[in-house]
N, C-alpha and C positions, 0 to 999 in steps of 0.2 A: 522183177521190180527193183528199182534202185534202193540201196540201203545205206545208212550212215553208221559207221562203227565209232563208238566213243566210250571210253572207260569200260570196255568189254561189253558194251550194250549195243545190240543190233536193232535199229529203229527203221521200220518201213515208212515210206512216205505216207502222209496223212494219218500218222499214228494218233491215237486218242490222247486226251489230257491225262495227267498223272492222278495219283490216288487221293489227293486231298478232296474231301467231300464225296468219295465213292466208297463202296464196301470193298473189303479185302478181296473177295472172290471176283467181283467185277473188275477190279484193278488188275489182278493177276491174269484174267482171261484176255484183257485188252493190251497187255504189255508184253510184247514179243521180244525178249532179249536174253542174253547169256547170263545176266545177273538179275536176281529178283528186284522188283521195283523198290522194295523197302531198303535193300542194301544200297541201291543207287542214291536214294534220298538221304540215307545216312552218310554216305560219302560226301554228297554235296553240302550237307549241313556243316561239315567240318572244314570246308574250303573258305578262303577269305573272300570278302565282297568283291574285290578287284577281279578275281577269277570268275566268280559267278556272273558278274555283269557281262563279261565276254561270252560266257556260255549261253546267255539268253539268245544269241544269234545262231546257235547251232541248228535249232528247229523250232517249230511251233510247240512241240511237246515240251521241250526244255524251257522255252519262254513261258509257257503256261505254268510249269512247276515253279520256276524261280520267281515269277511275278506273283504267285499266289500269296495272299495276305497271311495265311497261317504259316506258310513256309518262311516268310520274312520275319514273322514274330518269333518262330522257333529258332531261326538262325541268330537273331539278335539276342535272345535269352541265353543261348549257348556260347556265344562269342564273347568271352570275358577273359581278360580285359579287352575292350573294343579298340580297334585301330584308330588312333587319333591323327587327324590331319589339320593343317592350318590353311584356311581359305583366306585369300586376300584379294581385294578389289582395287584396281587402279583405274584411271580414266581410259586406259587403252586395252586392258586385259584382265582376266580373272584366272588366278592360279591356285593350285592346291599343292601343299607341301607336306611331305612325311616329316613329322616333328622329331622322329628318332634318327633321321639320317643326318649325315654330315652336310654342312653348308657347301662343301666342295663337290658333292654328288649331284651333278646336273640332272640325273634321272629321277631324283627325289621330288622334283617339282614338275607338275604337268599343267598344261593350259586347259581350262574347262570350257565347254560349250555353254556360254551364258545366254539363257533363253529370253532375257528381258530387254534386249536392245541396249543402245548406247545413247548418251554418254553414261558410263557407270558411276560417275561422281554424283549422279542424282539418286543413288541407291543408299539407303540406310539399313545397316544390319541390326535387327531388333533383338536377336537372340538365337541360341542354338540348343537343341534338345533331341536326343535319341536319333541323331543323324539328319534331322530337319533343321533348316534355317528359316527364320521369319524375316522377310525383307519388306521395306517400304520403297517402292520404285517410283520416285518422282510424283507426278500427279496421276499416275496410272492406278495406284492403289497398293494394297497389301497382298503379299504372296507367301505361301509355304512352299519350300523347295527342298528336295532331296538331291544334293549335288552328286551323290554316288550313282543314282539311277537317272538323274535329270528329269524326274517327274515333279511337276509343280501344280499348285492349285491357287487360283485367284480367290481372295476372300471378298465377300460383299462389303460395300462401303459402310462404315459406321454412320448411324443416324442418331446422333445425340445432340439435341438442341443446345445443351450446356457446353459441350466440347467443341461444337462446330465453330464457335466464335472465340474460343479460348486458346491459350498457348499450351500445347501438349509438351511437357518438359521431361516426362519419364515414360518409357515404354519397355515391354518385356515379353518373353515367350517361355512357356513351360508346360509340364505334363502333370496332370492331377491323377495320382495313382488311385484315389478313392472312387473316381468315376470313369477311369480309363479315357481321359479326354485331354486334348491339347487346348491351351488357352493363350490368347494374345491380349495383353493388358496395356491400356493407355491411361495416363494420369495427367490432368491439366488443371489450370486455374486462370482466372481472368486477371491479367496484369494491371488493368485499369480500375479494378474494383477497390473501394476504400477498405474493405474487410476481406482478408484472404479466406477463400472457400475452395477446397480441392474437390474435383470431380474425378471419378474413376469409372471406366467402361472396360468391358472385356468381351472378347469373341470366343465362342465355343465351337470347336471343330465338329463335335458330335451333333450339335443342333444347327450348325452353319448359320449362326445368328449372333448379333451383338446384344449386350445387356448393360444398362447403366446402374451403378450403385448409388443410392441416395443416402448419404451419411454426412450430416451437417458438421460433425465434430472434426472432420479432416481439414487441417489447416497447414498445408505444406506448400513450399514454393522453391524455386531454384534461383541462383544468381545469374543475371544476364539472360542469354538465350542459349545456354549450354544444355542441349538435349542429351539425355543419358539412357543407355541401354542397361537393363537390369541384369543381375547375376542370380542364377538359379541354384538353390541349395536347400535341402531339407523341406521340399514341398513349398517353397516360397521364392518370390523374386525380390531381390534386394537392390536398393539404390541409396546414394547419398542425396540429401536434400536439406533445405532450411525449414525449420519450424517457424511458425508465425511470430514466435517470441524472439527470433534471431539466433537460436541455437542450432548447431549442425547436428544432424541425426542420421542414423541409418533407418530407413523406412522399408518395410517388407510387406508384400502382398501375399497373403496366404491363399494358395490356389484351391484348397479344399473348403475353407471357411468363407472365401470370397470377401476378405476385408483386409484393410491396412493395419499394421501394428509397427511398433518401434523395436529395434534391436540395439542394445546398449553399445556405445562406443567407449574407448578408453579416454581418460581425462585429457590426454595431450592433443586431442583433435579439436575439441570445441573452440570456436573462435576463429578458425581458419576457413578460407573459402573452399567449398566442395570441390572446385576444379583442381585443388592441390592434392587430391586423393583419388585413388582408383580402387574399386572393389574387385575381387576375384575369388576363385576357389583354388586352394593349394592343398594337396594331400587330404582332401575331404573336409577342409576347414575353410571358413570364411576368412579371406585375406584382405589386407588393407595396405596399399602402397602409398607412402607419403613422399612427395617430391619437394625437396628443399635444396640444400647444398649437396646432398646425396639422396639416393633413393632407398628408403627404409621399407621393409616389408614386415608387417605384423600379422600374426595368426590368432584367431579366436579358437583356442584348443577345445573348449567346451561350448557348444552352441548356445547362444543367448545368455551366457554368463559373463558379465563385465570383467570380473577379476581374471578371466582366463586369457585375456589379450596378452600376448608375449611377442617380443621382437624376434623375428625369424632370421632375418639377414639384412645387411645393408650393402650397398654397392661400393666398389672401390674404383669407380670409373672416373673419367675426366668429367669436367663440368657439363659438357655437352650431352652426356648420357642421362642427365637428370631432367632434361627438357622433354615433356610429353612421354615420360616413361610409364609403361603399364605392363604388368606381367601377363603372360599368355598361358603357360602351362609348364609342367615338368616333364622331362623325357624319361624313358625307362631307365636311363643311366643316372638319373638324379640331377641333371642340369636344368637350370631355369631358362626358359625362352621368354624374351620380352621384346616389345616393340618400342623404339625410341624415335623421336622427331617425326613420327607419323609414316616414315617410309624405310626404316632400317630395322632389321631383326638381329638381336644379339643373343648369345648363349653364354651363361656364366655358371660357376659352381656355387656351392652353398656359402662360400666365403665372399661371394660377390665379385670374384675375379673374372675378367673377360676371357672367354675361350675362343669364340668365333663371332663374326659379324658379317652381314650381307645386306645388300640393298633389296628391297621388296619390289621396287618399281624402277624400270630402266630409265624412265624420264624423270625420276626423283619427285614425282608428285606424291602427295599424301595418300596413303592407302588405308583402307578399312579392313580389319582382320579379325578373325574369330576361329576358335578351334571347334571342330565338329567330329563326331564319331561316324565312321563308315557304317552304313546299314542298308538293308533291303526293305525296310518298313514301307508299306504302301500308303498312298493317299487315296481316299475314296470320296464319292459324292460328286456334286456338280462342279463344272469348271476345272476338271483335272485334265492336264495335258500330259500325255505319255507318247513321245514320238516313236519309240521303238515298238510299242504295242500297236500303234497306228500303222506302221510300216508292215508289220507281220500279218495284218488283217487282209492285205491284198493277195 
């Protein structure tokens, strides 16, 4: 009988599934190899996601092990810090870039198999969490997608009478640690109503359903039609918005308590348009990028404490760099990555000096970009598509 040799492991054809969910005795009896199964699993848990994704094609046994939900969770918990990549979507392609690589390293960027069709300019990136992206794909609907494994799930359509006819101006995606659940959040209001009343709805992956929050005291709106994706930090999704009294505020949706609250902003912000600012997370702190004659980045050193806002850095770029400037992440070397003008990526040091720049799109169209962590975490339930697992069933 033909055998496959890999990592010192001899696997006969039609070998059984790995030990997750089986007793140790049963697993050892069915695993015919030079190395104990536990050692094989320990070795695999130490490997990067990129390698494990390739190893899924070795055999049905390896596919079953690496695709197992408990293996994915164990790998994600042990892989710290997680490998960060920048995903950017242009009208013609979807690319993933190693944020720690040089811009001159062509191998650092790979083209992804985008499973949602084209044109990709109809896609909105709603958020990133634990390796999953939440996308709104034109009129098709909402999806959760793991770009590392290319597994995705279509979400049921939201059925909120109050939101169906309203302008959804804020959206976000996050993980609730208290319930081990992923949530998609929509915030909207009726632009024609004489009195501002904000409505909030959220989707729960655990229940695979949407729920509306009835809270008449919410009175937030946005300027124009600038839909914003939220920033996830400390168990809450954060956005800039207008309060009904005209003040600029940071509003946060607490994923555990399922309600909106305000986070204090420093005094220099109030009175400016929300589109002049960008929220992010830098070094574990809520960050604020202010775009004027230069790009200033402020950090809230102590969460939810107004007096802890401090200027972190300001750019020393040409005037063009302050147009649509938003920070992306920091590299392992301490350089800041930022997107400018919607289609260029720049790298600068803590003093704001430009180190590198590159175009994100060959055709110079505006790109949508977000940082995600590589992971093997699975998606379960109805309407999950996994092309690799489907192929292996044959």
